DSSP file (Angstrom, degrees, kcal/mol; ACC not computed):
  #  RESIDUE AA STRUCTURE BP1 BP2  ACC     N-H-->O    O-->H-N    N-H-->O    O-->H-N    TCO  KAPPA ALPHA  PHI   PSI    X-CA   Y-CA   Z-CA
    1    1 A X              0   0    0      0, 0.0     2,-0.7     0, 0.0     3,-0.0   0.000 360.0 360.0 360.0 138.3  -20.0  -14.2   -2.0
    2    2 A X    >   -     0   0    0      1,-0.2     3,-1.1     2,-0.0     0, 0.0  -0.703 360.0-161.7 -82.1 114.6  -21.4  -10.6   -2.4
    3    3 A X  T 3  S+     0   0    0     -2,-0.7    -1,-0.2     1,-0.2     0, 0.0   0.671  89.3  55.0 -72.7 -16.5  -19.2   -8.8   -4.9
    4    4 A X  T 3  S+     0   0    0      2,-0.1    -1,-0.2    -3,-0.0     2,-0.1   0.486  80.1 117.0 -93.9  -3.5  -20.5   -5.4   -3.7
    5    5 A X    <   -     0   0    0     -3,-1.1     2,-0.4     1,-0.0     0, 0.0  -0.409  53.5-150.5 -67.4 136.7  -19.7   -6.0    0.0
    6    6 A X        -     0   0    0     -2,-0.1     2,-0.4     2,-0.0    -2,-0.1  -0.908   2.6-144.1-110.4 136.8  -17.2   -3.5    1.4
    7    7 A X        -     0   0    0     -2,-0.4     2,-0.8     3,-0.0     3,-0.1  -0.836  15.3-130.1 -98.4 135.3  -14.8   -4.4    4.2
    8    8 A X    >   -     0   0    0     -2,-0.4     3,-1.1     1,-0.2     4,-0.5  -0.758  12.5-162.1 -85.2 114.3  -13.9   -1.8    6.8
    9    9 A X  G >  S+     0   0    0     -2,-0.8     3,-1.3     1,-0.2     6,-0.3   0.841  88.1  64.9 -63.7 -32.6  -10.2   -1.8    7.1
   10   10 A X  G 3  S+     0   0    0      1,-0.3    -1,-0.2     9,-0.1    10,-0.1   0.737  95.9  58.0 -65.2 -22.0  -10.5    0.0   10.5
   11   11 A X  G <  S+     0   0    0     -3,-1.1     2,-0.5     4,-0.1    -1,-0.3   0.651  83.6  94.9 -83.6 -14.2  -12.2   -3.0   11.9
   12   12 A X  S X> S-     0   0    0     -3,-1.3     3,-1.8    -4,-0.5     4,-0.7  -0.664  76.2-137.4 -80.4 127.6   -9.3   -5.3   11.2
   13   13 A X  G >4 S+     0   0    0     -2,-0.5     3,-0.9     1,-0.3     4,-0.4   0.852 101.3  53.2 -53.6 -42.3   -7.0   -5.5   14.3
   14   14 A X  G 34 S+     0   0    0      1,-0.2    -1,-0.3     2,-0.1     4,-0.2   0.660 112.9  45.3 -72.3 -13.6   -3.8   -5.3   12.3
   15   15 A X  G <> S+     0   0    0     -3,-1.8     4,-2.7    -6,-0.3    -1,-0.2   0.424  83.3  95.9-106.6  -0.8   -5.0   -2.0   10.6
   16   16 A X  H <X S+     0   0    0     -3,-0.9     4,-2.5    -4,-0.7     5,-0.2   0.900  84.1  49.3 -61.0 -43.6   -6.4   -0.2   13.6
   17   17 A X  H  > S+     0   0    0     -4,-0.4     4,-2.1     1,-0.2    -1,-0.2   0.904 113.8  46.6 -63.4 -41.0   -3.3    1.9   14.3
   18   18 A X  H  > S+     0   0    0     48,-0.3     4,-2.4     2,-0.2    -2,-0.2   0.913 112.0  50.3 -67.6 -42.2   -3.0    3.0   10.6
   19   19 A X  H  X S+     0   0    0     -4,-2.7     4,-2.2     1,-0.2    -2,-0.2   0.901 111.0  49.9 -61.4 -40.9   -6.8    3.8   10.5
   20   20 A X  H  X S+     0   0    0     -4,-2.5     4,-2.4    -5,-0.2    -1,-0.2   0.903 108.5  52.7 -64.3 -40.9   -6.4    5.9   13.7
   21   21 A X  H  X S+     0   0    0     -4,-2.1     4,-2.5     1,-0.2    -2,-0.2   0.938 111.1  46.0 -60.2 -46.9   -3.4    7.7   12.2
   22   22 A X  H  X S+     0   0    0     -4,-2.4     4,-2.8     1,-0.2     5,-0.2   0.866 110.0  55.2 -64.6 -36.1   -5.5    8.6    9.0
   23   23 A X  H  X S+     0   0    0     -4,-2.2     4,-1.9     2,-0.2    -1,-0.2   0.925 111.0  44.3 -61.5 -45.4   -8.4    9.6   11.2
   24   24 A X  H  X S+     0   0    0     -4,-2.4     4,-2.2     2,-0.2    -2,-0.2   0.917 114.1  49.9 -65.8 -43.8   -6.1   12.1   13.1
   25   25 A X  H  X S+     0   0    0     -4,-2.5     4,-2.1     1,-0.2    -2,-0.2   0.939 112.5  46.1 -61.6 -47.8   -4.5   13.4    9.9
   26   26 A X  H  X S+     0   0    0     -4,-2.8     4,-2.1     1,-0.2    -1,-0.2   0.861 111.5  52.9 -65.9 -34.7   -7.8   14.0    8.2
   27   27 A X  H  X S+     0   0    0     -4,-1.9     4,-1.9    -5,-0.2    -1,-0.2   0.895 108.9  49.7 -65.6 -39.9   -9.2   15.7   11.3
   28   28 A X  H  X S+     0   0    0     -4,-2.2     4,-2.3     2,-0.2    -2,-0.2   0.880 110.0  50.4 -66.6 -38.6   -6.2   18.0   11.4
   29   29 A X  H  < S+     0   0    0     -4,-2.1    -1,-0.2     1,-0.2    -2,-0.2   0.905 109.8  51.0 -65.0 -40.2   -6.7   18.9    7.7
   30   30 A X  H  < S+     0   0    0     -4,-2.1    -2,-0.2     1,-0.2    -1,-0.2   0.879 110.2  48.9 -66.2 -37.0  -10.4   19.7    8.3
   31   31 A X  H  < S-     0   0    0     -4,-1.9    -1,-0.2    -5,-0.1    -2,-0.2   0.925  99.1-174.3 -68.4 -44.4   -9.6   22.0   11.3
   32   32 A X     <  -     0   0    0     -4,-2.3    20,-0.8    -5,-0.2     3,-0.3   0.086  22.6 -73.4  79.3 172.1   -6.9   23.8    9.2
   33   33 A X  S    S+     0   0    0      1,-0.2    17,-0.2    18,-0.1    16,-0.1  -0.710 105.5  28.6-103.1 155.4   -4.4   26.5    9.9
   34   34 A X  S    S+     0   0    0     15,-0.9     2,-0.3    -2,-0.3    16,-0.2   0.736  76.9 164.2  69.8  23.2   -5.0   30.1   10.5
   35   35 A X  E     -A   49   0A   0     14,-1.4    14,-3.6    -3,-0.3     2,-0.6  -0.553  34.6-131.7 -75.7 135.4   -8.5   29.5   11.9
   36   36 A X  E     -A   48   0A   0     -2,-0.3     2,-0.5    12,-0.2    12,-0.2  -0.787  19.5-166.2 -91.0 123.4  -10.0   32.5   13.7
   37   37 A X  E     -A   47   0A   0     10,-3.4    10,-2.4    -2,-0.6     2,-0.3  -0.949  11.2-165.3-110.5 125.8  -11.4   31.6   17.1
   38   38 A X  E     -A   46   0A   0     -2,-0.5     2,-0.8     8,-0.2     8,-0.2  -0.844  26.4-147.5-115.6 146.0  -13.6   34.3   18.7
   39   39 A X    >   -     0   0    0      6,-2.5     3,-1.7    -2,-0.3     6,-0.4  -0.903  20.0-167.4-102.7  98.0  -15.0   35.0   22.1
   40   40 A X  T 3  S+     0   0    0     -2,-0.8    -1,-0.1     1,-0.3     4,-0.1   0.586  78.2  68.4 -69.1  -9.6  -18.2   36.7   21.0
   41   41 A X  T 3  S+     0   0    0      4,-0.1     2,-0.4     2,-0.1    -1,-0.3   0.725  99.1  54.8 -78.8 -20.8  -19.0   37.9   24.6
   42   42 A X  S X  S-     0   0    0     -3,-1.7     3,-1.1     3,-0.2    -3,-0.2  -0.901  90.1-112.1-117.6 140.3  -16.0   40.4   24.4
   43   43 A X  T 3  S-     0   0    0     -2,-0.4     3,-0.1     1,-0.2    -2,-0.1  -0.467  97.8  -0.8 -69.1 139.1  -15.3   43.1   21.9
   44   44 A X  T 3  S+     0   0    0      1,-0.2     2,-0.8    -2,-0.2    -1,-0.2   0.790  90.9 144.0  54.5  33.9  -12.2   42.4   19.7
   45   45 A X    <   +     0   0    0     -3,-1.1    -6,-2.5    -6,-0.4     2,-0.3  -0.877  21.4 126.1-106.7 104.4  -11.5   39.2   21.5
   46   46 A X  E     -A   38   0A   0     -2,-0.8     2,-0.4    -8,-0.2    -8,-0.2  -0.974  39.0-154.0-152.5 163.8  -10.1   36.6   19.0
   47   47 A X  E     -A   37   0A   0    -10,-2.4   -10,-3.4    -2,-0.3     2,-0.7  -0.997  18.0-134.3-141.0 138.5   -7.2   34.3   18.5
   48   48 A X  E     -A   36   0A   0     -2,-0.4     2,-0.3   -12,-0.2   -12,-0.2  -0.871  31.9-150.1 -96.5 114.7   -5.7   33.0   15.2
   49   49 A X  E     -A   35   0A   0    -14,-3.6   -14,-1.4    -2,-0.7   -15,-0.9  -0.654  28.1-177.1 -92.5 137.2   -5.2   29.3   15.8
   50   50 A X    >   +     0   0    0     -2,-0.3     3,-1.5   -17,-0.2   -17,-0.1  -0.320  34.3 143.5-117.7  44.9   -2.5   27.1   14.2
   51   51 A X  T 3  S+     0   0    0      1,-0.3   -18,-0.1   -19,-0.2    -1,-0.1   0.845  75.6  37.4 -50.6 -40.9   -3.8   24.0   15.9
   52   52 A X  T >  S+     0   0    0    -20,-0.8     3,-2.4    -3,-0.2     4,-0.3  -0.252  83.1 178.2-112.0  44.4   -3.1   21.8   12.9
   53   53 A X  T <  S+     0   0    0     -3,-1.5    -3,-0.1     1,-0.3     4,-0.1  -0.240  71.5   5.0 -52.2 125.4    0.2   23.4   11.7
   54   54 A X  T >  S+     0   0    0      2,-0.1     3,-1.2     1,-0.0    -1,-0.3   0.438  89.7 122.8  82.4   0.7    1.6   21.6    8.7
   55   55 A X  T <  S+     0   0    0     -3,-2.4     3,-0.4     1,-0.3     4,-0.2   0.847  73.1  51.6 -65.4 -32.2   -1.4   19.3    8.3
   56   56 A X  T 3  S+     0   0    0     -4,-0.3    -1,-0.3     1,-0.2    -2,-0.1  -0.053  72.4 115.8 -95.6  34.7   -2.0   20.4    4.7
   57   57 A X  S <  S-     0   0    0     -3,-1.2    -1,-0.2     2,-0.2    -2,-0.1   0.448  80.6-124.9 -83.0   0.8    1.6   19.9    3.6
   58   58 A X  S    S+     0   0    0     -3,-0.4     2,-0.4     1,-0.2    -2,-0.1   0.752  76.2 113.9  61.7  26.7    0.5   17.1    1.1
   59   59 A X        -     0   0    0     -4,-0.2    -2,-0.2     1,-0.1    -1,-0.2  -0.996  47.3-168.9-127.8 131.9    3.0   14.7    2.8
   60   60 A X        -     0   0    0     -2,-0.4    -1,-0.1    -3,-0.1    -2,-0.0   0.921   4.9-173.6 -88.1 -46.7    1.8   11.6    4.6
   61   61 A X        -     0   0    0      1,-0.2     2,-0.4     3,-0.0    -2,-0.0   0.936  15.0-173.7  50.1  53.4    5.0   10.4    6.4
   62   62 A X        -     0   0    0      1,-0.1    -1,-0.2     2,-0.0    -2,-0.1  -0.662  26.5-116.7 -78.9 128.4    3.3    7.2    7.7
   63   63 A X    >   -     0   0    0     -2,-0.4     3,-1.6     1,-0.1     4,-0.5  -0.387  17.2-127.2 -64.4 141.2    5.6    5.3   10.0
   64   64 A X  G >  S+     0   0    0      1,-0.3     3,-1.1     2,-0.2    -1,-0.1   0.788 105.7  66.8 -62.1 -28.4    6.5    1.9    8.7
   65   65 A X  G 3  S+     0   0    0      1,-0.2    -1,-0.3     3,-0.0   -47,-0.1   0.695  96.6  57.0 -69.0 -15.8    5.4    0.1   11.9
   66   66 A X  G <  S+     0   0    0     -3,-1.6     2,-0.6   -49,-0.1   -48,-0.3   0.663  91.6  81.5 -83.8 -16.9    1.8    1.2   11.0
   67   67 A X    <   -     0   0    0     -3,-1.1     2,-0.2    -4,-0.5   -52,-0.1  -0.801  69.6-153.5 -97.5 118.1    1.8   -0.5    7.7
   68   68 A X        -     0   0    0     -2,-0.6     3,-0.1     1,-0.1    -2,-0.1  -0.597  29.6 -96.3 -88.1 152.2    1.1   -4.3    7.7
   69   69 A X        -     0   0    0     -2,-0.2     2,-0.3     1,-0.1    -1,-0.1  -0.280  41.7-103.8 -65.9 151.4    2.5   -6.5    5.0
   70   70 A X              0   0    0      1,-0.1    -1,-0.1    -3,-0.1    -3,-0.0  -0.568 360.0 360.0 -75.2 135.4    0.2   -7.4    2.1
   71   71 A X              0   0    0     -2,-0.3    -1,-0.1    -3,-0.1    -2,-0.1   0.430 360.0 360.0 -95.1 360.0   -1.1  -11.0    2.3
């Protein structure tokens, strides 16, 4: 057995929902709050987006149904 081999948790059927949840959470953190979106074709046309409001709250709140028992 290769001791350096890494297993992708996202590929395991029982972990897919949890992996998807983390993917969404990390994407929301990357997008961030207070992002300025501009329409560069128009003067003074911008919007401050809170698309990911609360994403950087440093709280995970993972639902228990997403966590599979340890084997």
